[in-house]
C-alpha positions in Angstrom: 19.5 -5.7 9.9 19.0 -8.0 7.2 15.7 -7.5 5.2 14.5 -10.0 2.8 11.3 -9.3 0.7 10.0 -12.8 -0.5 7.0 -13.4 -2.5 4.0 -14.4 -0.6 3.7 -18.2 -0.4 1.0 -20.5 0.9 3.3 -20.9 4.0 2.8 -17.1 5.1 -0.9 -16.9 3.9 -2.5 -17.3 7.7 -0.2 -14.6 9.0 -0.4 -12.5 6.2 -4.3 -12.7 6.3 -4.1 -12.1 10.2 -2.0 -8.9 10.0 -4.1 -7.6 7.2 -7.3 -8.0 9.1 -5.8 -6.6 12.1 -3.7 -3.6 10.5 -6.5 -2.2 8.3 -10.1 -1.3 9.2 -13.0 -2.9 7.4 -13.9 0.0 5.4 -10.4 0.0 3.7 -10.0 -3.6 3.0 -10.7 -5.5 -0.2 -11.6 -9.0 0.1 -8.3 -11.1 1.3 -9.3 -13.6 -1.1 -9.0 -11.4 -4.0 -5.7 -10.2 -3.1 -4.3 -13.7 -2.5 -5.7 -14.9 -5.8 -4.4 -11.8 -7.8 -0.9 -12.1 -6.4 0.0 -14.3 -9.4 -0.5 -11.5 -11.8 2.6 -10.0 -13.5 1.2 -6.5 -12.5 1.1 -7.4 -8.8 3.7 -8.0 -6.3 2.9 -9.6 -2.8 5.6 -9.5 -0.4 6.3 -11.2 2.8 9.0 -8.9 4.7 11.4 -10.7 6.8 13.9 -9.0 9.2 16.8 -11.1 10.4 15.0 -14.1 9.3 11.8 -13.4 11.3 8.5 -12.8 9.4 7.8 -9.0 10.1 5.1 -7.7 7.6 3.7 -7.5 4.3 3.7 -5.4 1.2 1.2 -5.4 -1.8 1.8 -3.2 -4.8 0.3 -3.1 -8.1 2.1 -1.8 -11.3 0.8 -0.3 -14.5 3.7 0.7 -16.5 6.2 2.7 -14.6 3.5 3.6 -11.9 3.6 1.6 -8.9 0.8 1.7 -6.1 1.2 0.6 -2.7 -2.1 -0.8 -1.9 -1.3 -2.4 1.6 1.8 -2.0 3.7 2.0 -3.2 7.3 4.6 -4.2 9.9 3.6 -6.8 12.7 3.2 -5.1 15.9 5.8 -6.9 17.5 8.2 -5.8 15.0 7.5 -2.4 14.8 10.1 0.5 16.0 13.0 -1.4 14.5 13.3 0.5 11.3 11.7 -2.3 9.2 9.2 0.1 7.4 11.8 2.4 6.5 14.1 -0.3 5.2 11.2 -1.8 3.2 10.5 1.5 1.5 14.1 2.1 0.5 14.2 -1.5 -0.7 11.1 -0.8 -2.7 12.6 2.1 -4.4 15.6 0.2 -5.2 13.6 -2.5 -6.9 11.7 0.0 -8.9 14.2 2.6 -9.6 12.4 4.0 -12.5 8.9 3.8 -11.1 6.9 6.6 -9.7 5.4 4.9 -6.6 2.3 6.4 -4.7 0.3 5.2 -1.7 -2.8 6.5 -0.1 -3.2 7.4 3.6 -6.0 8.9 5.7 -6.7 12.5 5.5 -5.5 14.7 8.2 -9.0 15.4 9.9 -8.4 16.8 13.4 -11.9 15.4 14.5 -10.8 12.0 13.6 -10.3 9.9 16.8 -6.9 8.7 15.5 -5.9 11.9 14.3 -2.3 11.9 16.0 -1.7 8.4 14.4 -2.7 9.7 10.9 -0.2 12.7 11.7 2.6 10.1 12.6 1.8 8.2 9.6 2.3 10.9 7.1 5.4 12.1 9.1 6.9 8.5 8.5 6.3 8.5 4.9 7.9 12.1 4.4 10.8 10.7 6.1 11.2 8.0 3.7 11.0 10.3 0.7 7.2 10.4 0.2 5.5 13.9 -0.7 2.2 15.1 -0.8 1.1 14.6 -4.4 -2.0 17.3 -3.8 -4.5 14.8 -4.8 -7.1 12.9 -3.2 -8.3 9.3 -4.1 -11.5 7.7 -3.3 -11.7 3.9 -2.9 -15.0 2.6 -1.8 -16.4 5.0 0.9 -13.1 6.3 2.0 -11.1 9.5 0.7 -7.4 9.5 1.2 -4.5 11.4 0.6 -2.1 10.5 -2.2 1.6 10.5 -1.3 4.4 9.4 -3.7 7.8 9.7 -5.2 9.0 10.4 -8.6 6.4 12.7 -9.6 2.7 13.5 -9.9 0.0 10.8 -10.8 -2.7 12.0 -13.2 -6.2 10.9 -12.7 -6.3 8.9 -15.8 -3.3 7.0 -14.6 -4.9 6.1 -11.5 -8.0 5.2 -13.2 -6.2 2.9 -15.7 -4.1 1.2 -13.0 -7.3 0.5 -10.9 -9.3 -0.6 -13.8 -6.8 -3.0 -14.9 -6.2 -4.4 -11.4 -9.9 -4.6 -10.3 -11.6 -5.3 -13.9 -14.5 -3.5 -15.4 -17.3 -5.6 -13.4 -15.8 -4.8 -10.1 -15.2 -1.0 -11.2 -19.0 -0.9 -11.9 -19.7 -1.8 -8.4 -17.0 0.1 -6.5 -16.4 3.8 -6.6 -12.8 4.3 -7.4 -11.1 7.5 -8.5 -9.2 10.7 -7.9 -11.5 13.3 -6.2 -11.3 17.1 -5.9 
């Protein structure tokens, strides 16, 4: 399979937005217009994923120095099961070889209606080399587990990355940070 990560362009905007709105629950989403607007920052990479020439998904990453945080990563439903997600994460590690890369996933709550899906998602990331960093982050009203490669992420680093991305004004209105 030939995988291509291409910077998100206007021609991809509608399918990126559609996937974003269907792949992530409302309480986990930032406004799409904000993601789209901030994609031009030097600290943001918004990728359209293509597999064998067909659009297959999206990857939104925020950087702060050598720390890279995957905000959103989704493969289109009709493209899943082909190894696109694994190949994308491998490509990401090659693109940012000296970076610690982290991401947040839903906690493994056995009472959650999608518990089995949460377990599968964690196992997927573990197969791709991501480990439990034994940290939790809160973004808005949701608390997540933090997974990553390349080493631990300190609370101050995470806070700095988020403040740099969101800005001071937004940070006053949204709860964001590491929690115990």
